[in-house]
PyMOL Python script that loads the backbone (N, CA, C, O; Angstrom):
from pymol import cmd

cmd.read_pdbstr("""\
ATOM      1  N   UNK A   1       0.844  -1.175   0.000  1.00  0.00           N
ATOM      2  CA  UNK A   1       0.000   0.000   0.000  1.00  0.00           C
ATOM      3  C   UNK A   1       0.889   1.238   0.000  1.00  0.00           C
ATOM      4  O   UNK A   1       1.855   1.294   0.761  1.00  0.00           O
ATOM      5  N   UNK A   2       0.589   2.229  -0.833  1.00  0.00           N
ATOM      6  CA  UNK A   2       1.409   3.446  -0.888  1.00  0.00           C
ATOM      7  C   UNK A   2       1.472   4.203   0.430  1.00  0.00           C
ATOM      8  O   UNK A   2       2.442   4.917   0.683  1.00  0.00           O
ATOM      9  N   UNK A   3       0.456   4.060   1.273  1.00  0.00           N
ATOM     10  CA  UNK A   3       0.468   4.753   2.562  1.00  0.00           C
ATOM     11  C   UNK A   3       1.646   4.286   3.408  1.00  0.00           C
ATOM     12  O   UNK A   3       2.213   5.076   4.163  1.00  0.00           O
ATOM     13  N   UNK A   4       2.021   3.019   3.294  1.00  0.00           N
ATOM     14  CA  UNK A   4       3.163   2.509   4.054  1.00  0.00           C
ATOM     15  C   UNK A   4       4.444   3.213   3.634  1.00  0.00           C
ATOM     16  O   UNK A   4       5.259   3.573   4.483  1.00  0.00           O
ATOM     17  N   UNK A   5       4.627   3.412   2.355  1.00  0.00           N
ATOM     18  CA  UNK A   5       5.841   4.082   1.867  1.00  0.00           C
ATOM     19  C   UNK A   5       5.881   5.538   2.303  1.00  0.00           C
ATOM     20  O   UNK A   5       6.952   6.067   2.603  1.00  0.00           O
ATOM     21  N   UNK A   6       4.737   6.184   2.341  1.00  0.00           N
ATOM     22  CA  UNK A   6       4.671   7.591   2.719  1.00  0.00           C
ATOM     23  C   UNK A   6       4.627   7.786   4.231  1.00  0.00           C
ATOM     24  O   UNK A   6       4.777   8.911   4.708  1.00  0.00           O
ATOM     25  N   UNK A   7       4.425   6.722   4.987  1.00  0.00           N
ATOM     26  CA  UNK A   7       4.349   6.821   6.434  1.00  0.00           C
ATOM     27  C   UNK A   7       3.026   7.376   6.931  1.00  0.00           C
ATOM     28  O   UNK A   7       2.960   7.934   8.026  1.00  0.00           O
ATOM     29  N   UNK A   8       1.972   7.229   6.138  1.00  0.00           N
ATOM     30  CA  UNK A   8       0.650   7.736   6.521  1.00  0.00           C
ATOM     31  C   UNK A   8      -0.107   6.691   7.321  1.00  0.00           C
ATOM     32  O   UNK A   8       0.006   5.497   7.045  1.00  0.00           O
ATOM     33  N   UNK A   9      -0.883   7.131   8.315  1.00  0.00           N
ATOM     34  CA  UNK A   9      -1.725   6.172   9.029  1.00  0.00           C
ATOM     35  C   UNK A   9      -2.869   5.716   8.113  1.00  0.00           C
ATOM     36  O   UNK A   9      -3.474   6.532   7.419  1.00  0.00           O
ATOM     37  N   UNK A  10      -3.155   4.429   8.116  1.00  0.00           N
ATOM     38  CA  UNK A  10      -4.210   3.877   7.264  1.00  0.00           C
ATOM     39  C   UNK A  10      -4.851   2.693   7.965  1.00  0.00           C
ATOM     40  O   UNK A  10      -4.239   2.054   8.821  1.00  0.00           O
ATOM     41  N   UNK A  11      -6.102   2.407   7.587  1.00  0.00           N
ATOM     42  CA  UNK A  11      -6.794   1.240   8.132  1.00  0.00           C
ATOM     43  C   UNK A  11      -7.815   0.749   7.125  1.00  0.00           C
ATOM     44  O   UNK A  11      -8.234   1.474   6.223  1.00  0.00           O
ATOM     45  N   UNK A  12      -8.198  -0.489   7.304  1.00  0.00           N
ATOM     46  CA  UNK A  12      -9.249  -1.096   6.502  1.00  0.00           C
ATOM     47  C   UNK A  12     -10.260  -1.707   7.452  1.00  0.00           C
ATOM     48  O   UNK A  12      -9.897  -2.436   8.374  1.00  0.00           O
ATOM     49  N   UNK A  13     -11.554  -1.400   7.219  1.00  0.00           N
ATOM     50  CA  UNK A  13     -12.599  -1.962   8.063  1.00  0.00           C
ATOM     51  C   UNK A  13     -13.589  -2.723   7.185  1.00  0.00           C
ATOM     52  O   UNK A  13     -13.837  -2.320   6.048  1.00  0.00           O
ATOM     53  N   UNK A  14     -14.152  -3.807   7.690  1.00  0.00           N
ATOM     54  CA  UNK A  14     -15.149  -4.541   6.911  1.00  0.00           C
ATOM     55  C   UNK A  14     -16.429  -3.713   6.782  1.00  0.00           C
ATOM     56  O   UNK A  14     -16.847  -3.049   7.729  1.00  0.00           O
ATOM     57  N   UNK A  15     -17.044  -3.762   5.597  1.00  0.00           N
ATOM     58  CA  UNK A  15     -18.259  -2.958   5.411  1.00  0.00           C
ATOM     59  C   UNK A  15     -19.382  -3.736   4.728  1.00  0.00           C
ATOM     60  O   UNK A  15     -20.399  -3.147   4.363  1.00  0.00           O
ATOM     61  N   UNK A  16     -19.219  -5.031   4.551  1.00  0.00           N
ATOM     62  CA  UNK A  16     -20.289  -5.823   3.957  1.00  0.00           C
ATOM     63  C   UNK A  16     -19.767  -6.985   3.153  1.00  0.00           C
ATOM     64  O   UNK A  16     -18.607  -7.378   3.269  1.00  0.00           O
ATOM     65  N   UNK A  17     -20.648  -7.529   2.333  1.00  0.00           N
ATOM     66  CA  UNK A  17     -20.293  -8.653   1.474  1.00  0.00           C
ATOM     67  C   UNK A  17     -20.958  -8.486   0.113  1.00  0.00           C
ATOM     68  O   UNK A  17     -21.928  -7.741  -0.033  1.00  0.00           O
ATOM     69  N   UNK A  18     -20.424  -9.186  -0.876  1.00  0.00           N
ATOM     70  CA  UNK A  18     -21.030  -9.255  -2.204  1.00  0.00           C
ATOM     71  C   UNK A  18     -21.114 -10.722  -2.601  1.00  0.00           C
ATOM     72  O   UNK A  18     -20.308 -11.544  -2.164  1.00  0.00           O
ATOM     73  N   UNK A  19     -22.089 -11.037  -3.424  1.00  0.00           N
ATOM     74  CA  UNK A  19     -22.213 -12.412  -3.925  1.00  0.00           C
ATOM     75  C   UNK A  19     -21.594 -12.482  -5.314  1.00  0.00           C
ATOM     76  O   UNK A  19     -21.924 -11.696  -6.202  1.00  0.00           O
ATOM     77  N   UNK A  20     -20.704 -13.425  -5.477  1.00  0.00           N
ATOM     78  CA  UNK A  20     -19.988 -13.605  -6.738  1.00  0.00           C
ATOM     79  C   UNK A  20     -19.849 -15.091  -7.001  1.00  0.00           C
ATOM     80  O   UNK A  20     -19.238 -15.805  -6.206  1.00  0.00           O
ATOM     81  N   UNK A  21     -20.397 -15.559  -8.087  1.00  0.00           N
ATOM     82  CA  UNK A  21     -20.268 -16.969  -8.456  1.00  0.00           C
ATOM     83  C   UNK A  21     -20.808 -17.922  -7.409  1.00  0.00           C
ATOM     84  O   UNK A  21     -20.244 -18.997  -7.204  1.00  0.00           O
ATOM     85  N   UNK A  22     -21.899 -17.546  -6.738  1.00  0.00           N
ATOM     86  CA  UNK A  22     -22.478 -18.401  -5.719  1.00  0.00           C
ATOM     87  C   UNK A  22     -21.771 -18.336  -4.378  1.00  0.00           C
ATOM     88  O   UNK A  22     -22.139 -19.055  -3.449  1.00  0.00           O
ATOM     89  N   UNK A  23     -20.765 -17.485  -4.264  1.00  0.00           N
ATOM     90  CA  UNK A  23     -20.038 -17.325  -2.997  1.00  0.00           C
ATOM     91  C   UNK A  23     -20.271 -15.924  -2.445  1.00  0.00           C
ATOM     92  O   UNK A  23     -20.534 -14.986  -3.197  1.00  0.00           O
ATOM     93  N   UNK A  24     -20.172 -15.794  -1.135  1.00  0.00           N
ATOM     94  CA  UNK A  24     -20.281 -14.493  -0.490  1.00  0.00           C
ATOM     95  C   UNK A  24     -18.878 -14.027  -0.112  1.00  0.00           C
ATOM     96  O   UNK A  24     -18.195 -14.674   0.682  1.00  0.00           O
ATOM     97  N   UNK A  25     -18.453 -12.902  -0.685  1.00  0.00           N
ATOM     98  CA  UNK A  25     -17.100 -12.395  -0.470  1.00  0.00           C
ATOM     99  C   UNK A  25     -17.124 -11.129   0.386  1.00  0.00           C
ATOM    100  O   UNK A  25     -18.016 -10.296   0.227  1.00  0.00           O
ATOM    101  N   UNK A  26     -16.157 -10.973   1.290  1.00  0.00           N
ATOM    102  CA  UNK A  26     -16.123  -9.779   2.131  1.00  0.00           C
ATOM    103  C   UNK A  26     -15.655  -8.550   1.350  1.00  0.00           C
ATOM    104  O   UNK A  26     -14.870  -8.656   0.407  1.00  0.00           O
ATOM    105  N   UNK A  27     -16.154  -7.384   1.762  1.00  0.00           N
ATOM    106  CA  UNK A  27     -15.749  -6.113   1.171  1.00  0.00           C
ATOM    107  C   UNK A  27     -15.193  -5.250   2.293  1.00  0.00           C
ATOM    108  O   UNK A  27     -15.770  -5.186   3.379  1.00  0.00           O
ATOM    109  N   UNK A  28     -14.073  -4.588   2.031  1.00  0.00           N
ATOM    110  CA  UNK A  28     -13.459  -3.711   3.013  1.00  0.00           C
ATOM    111  C   UNK A  28     -13.414  -2.279   2.532  1.00  0.00           C
ATOM    112  O   UNK A  28     -13.386  -2.018   1.329  1.00  0.00           O
ATOM    113  N   UNK A  29     -13.406  -1.354   3.474  1.00  0.00           N
ATOM    114  CA  UNK A  29     -13.332   0.075   3.202  1.00  0.00           C
ATOM    115  C   UNK A  29     -11.983   0.551   3.710  1.00  0.00           C
ATOM    116  O   UNK A  29     -11.676   0.394   4.892  1.00  0.00           O
ATOM    117  N   UNK A  30     -11.172   1.130   2.832  1.00  0.00           N
ATOM    118  CA  UNK A  30      -9.836   1.571   3.221  1.00  0.00           C
ATOM    119  C   UNK A  30      -9.805   3.081   3.393  1.00  0.00           C
ATOM    120  O   UNK A  30     -10.357   3.827   2.584  1.00  0.00           O
ATOM    121  N   UNK A  31      -9.149   3.516   4.462  1.00  0.00           N
ATOM    122  CA  UNK A  31      -9.033   4.945   4.752  1.00  0.00           C
ATOM    123  C   UNK A  31      -7.575   5.297   5.017  1.00  0.00           C
ATOM    124  O   UNK A  31      -6.817   4.495   5.563  1.00  0.00           O
ATOM    125  N   UNK A  32      -7.199   6.499   4.626  1.00  0.00           N
ATOM    126  CA  UNK A  32      -5.869   7.037   4.886  1.00  0.00           C
ATOM    127  C   UNK A  32      -6.035   8.430   5.481  1.00  0.00           C
ATOM    128  O   UNK A  32      -6.885   9.201   5.037  1.00  0.00           O
ATOM    129  N   UNK A  33      -5.239   8.746   6.466  1.00  0.00           N
ATOM    130  CA  UNK A  33      -5.301  10.058   7.122  1.00  0.00           C
ATOM    131  C   UNK A  33      -3.985  10.807   6.899  1.00  0.00           C
ATOM    132  O   UNK A  33      -2.980  10.204   6.525  1.00  0.00           O
ATOM    133  N   UNK A  34      -3.997  12.110   7.127  1.00  0.00           N
ATOM    134  CA  UNK A  34      -2.748  12.888   7.030  1.00  0.00           C
ATOM    135  C   UNK A  34      -1.760  12.463   8.120  1.00  0.00           C
ATOM    136  O   UNK A  34      -2.124  11.793   9.086  1.00  0.00           O
ATOM    137  N   UNK A  35      -0.518  12.866   7.942  1.00  0.00           N
ATOM    138  CA  UNK A  35       0.517  12.581   8.945  1.00  0.00           C
ATOM    139  C   UNK A  35       0.065  13.035  10.330  1.00  0.00           C
ATOM    140  O   UNK A  35      -0.509  14.113  10.488  1.00  0.00           O
ATOM    141  N   UNK A  36       0.332  12.200  11.326  1.00  0.00           N
ATOM    142  CA  UNK A  36       0.079  12.489  12.742  1.00  0.00           C
ATOM    143  C   UNK A  36      -1.402  12.723  13.067  1.00  0.00           C
ATOM    144  O   UNK A  36      -1.714  13.390  14.053  1.00  0.00           O
ATOM    145  N   UNK A  37      -2.322  12.183  12.247  1.00  0.00           N
ATOM    146  CA  UNK A  37      -3.756  12.332  12.513  1.00  0.00           C
ATOM    147  C   UNK A  37      -4.414  10.978  12.730  1.00  0.00           C
ATOM    148  O   UNK A  37      -5.500  10.714  12.213  1.00  0.00           O
ATOM    149  N   UNK A  38      -3.751  10.126  13.495  1.00  0.00           N
ATOM    150  CA  UNK A  38      -4.319   8.836  13.846  1.00  0.00           C
ATOM    151  C   UNK A  38      -5.645   9.009  14.583  1.00  0.00           C
ATOM    152  O   UNK A  38      -6.551   8.186  14.448  1.00  0.00           O
ATOM    153  N   UNK A  39      -5.753  10.089  15.365  1.00  0.00           N
ATOM    154  CA  UNK A  39      -6.992  10.337  16.096  1.00  0.00           C
ATOM    155  C   UNK A  39      -8.181  10.487  15.142  1.00  0.00           C
ATOM    156  O   UNK A  39      -9.252   9.936  15.396  1.00  0.00           O
ATOM    157  N   UNK A  40      -7.997  11.213  14.071  1.00  0.00           N
ATOM    158  CA  UNK A  40      -9.050  11.394  13.072  1.00  0.00           C
ATOM    159  C   UNK A  40      -9.402  10.070  12.401  1.00  0.00           C
ATOM    160  O   UNK A  40     -10.577   9.769  12.194  1.00  0.00           O
ATOM    161  N   UNK A  41      -8.411   9.303  12.072  1.00  0.00           N
ATOM    162  CA  UNK A  41      -8.611   8.012  11.424  1.00  0.00           C
ATOM    163  C   UNK A  41      -9.378   7.061  12.338  1.00  0.00           C
ATOM    164  O   UNK A  41     -10.313   6.397  11.889  1.00  0.00           O
ATOM    165  N   UNK A  42      -8.999   6.987  13.603  1.00  0.00           N
ATOM    166  CA  UNK A  42      -9.666   6.088  14.534  1.00  0.00           C
ATOM    167  C   UNK A  42     -11.087   6.530  14.831  1.00  0.00           C
ATOM    168  O   UNK A  42     -11.974   5.682  14.927  1.00  0.00           O
ATOM    169  N   UNK A  43     -11.337   7.824  14.981  1.00  0.00           N
ATOM    170  CA  UNK A  43     -12.693   8.311  15.201  1.00  0.00           C
ATOM    171  C   UNK A  43     -13.590   7.984  14.011  1.00  0.00           C
ATOM    172  O   UNK A  43     -14.725   7.542  14.191  1.00  0.00           O
ATOM    173  N   UNK A  44     -13.093   8.195  12.810  1.00  0.00           N
ATOM    174  CA  UNK A  44     -13.868   7.917  11.600  1.00  0.00           C
ATOM    175  C   UNK A  44     -14.116   6.418  11.456  1.00  0.00           C
ATOM    176  O   UNK A  44     -15.232   6.004  11.143  1.00  0.00           O
ATOM    177  N   UNK A  45     -13.106   5.615  11.677  1.00  0.00           N
ATOM    178  CA  UNK A  45     -13.260   4.155  11.599  1.00  0.00           C
ATOM    179  C   UNK A  45     -14.260   3.640  12.607  1.00  0.00           C
ATOM    180  O   UNK A  45     -15.061   2.759  12.294  1.00  0.00           O
ATOM    181  N   UNK A  46     -14.225   4.178  13.817  1.00  0.00           N
ATOM    182  CA  UNK A  46     -15.163   3.751  14.848  1.00  0.00           C
ATOM    183  C   UNK A  46     -16.589   4.141  14.466  1.00  0.00           C
ATOM    184  O   UNK A  46     -17.512   3.345  14.638  1.00  0.00           O
ATOM    185  N   UNK A  47     -16.778   5.346  13.955  1.00  0.00           N
ATOM    186  CA  UNK A  47     -18.114   5.812  13.565  1.00  0.00           C
ATOM    187  C   UNK A  47     -18.683   4.976  12.415  1.00  0.00           C
ATOM    188  O   UNK A  47     -19.870   4.648  12.413  1.00  0.00           O
ATOM    189  N   UNK A  48     -17.850   4.636  11.451  1.00  0.00           N
ATOM    190  CA  UNK A  48     -18.313   3.852  10.303  1.00  0.00           C
ATOM    191  C   UNK A  48     -18.544   2.382  10.670  1.00  0.00           C
ATOM    192  O   UNK A  48     -19.340   1.696  10.029  1.00  0.00           O
ATOM    193  N   UNK A  49     -17.855   1.912  11.687  1.00  0.00           N
ATOM    194  CA  UNK A  49     -17.971   0.510  12.087  1.00  0.00           C
ATOM    195  C   UNK A  49     -19.197   0.201  12.918  1.00  0.00           C
ATOM    196  O   UNK A  49     -19.472  -0.967  13.191  1.00  0.00           O
ATOM    197  N   UNK A  50     -19.934   1.205  13.324  1.00  0.00           N
ATOM    198  CA  UNK A  50     -21.127   1.000  14.155  1.00  0.00           C
ATOM    199  C   UNK A  50     -22.252   0.381  13.364  1.00  0.00           C
ATOM    200  O   UNK A  50     -23.329   0.141  13.908  1.00  0.00           O
TER     201      UNK A  50
END
""", "prot")
cmd.dss("prot")
cmd.show_as("cartoon", "prot")
cmd.util.cbc("prot")
cmd.orient("prot")
């Protein structure tokens, strides 16, 4: 992930599933925050995960 190279805080949270070929596959939502804004990233992730 490019965020790792740039040193940006990032996270992925599960947000649902899709059906493909008779199987149910997980879908994730990826977020990246500015440098030193882990607080913003965690607040947003927590709000979306409810």
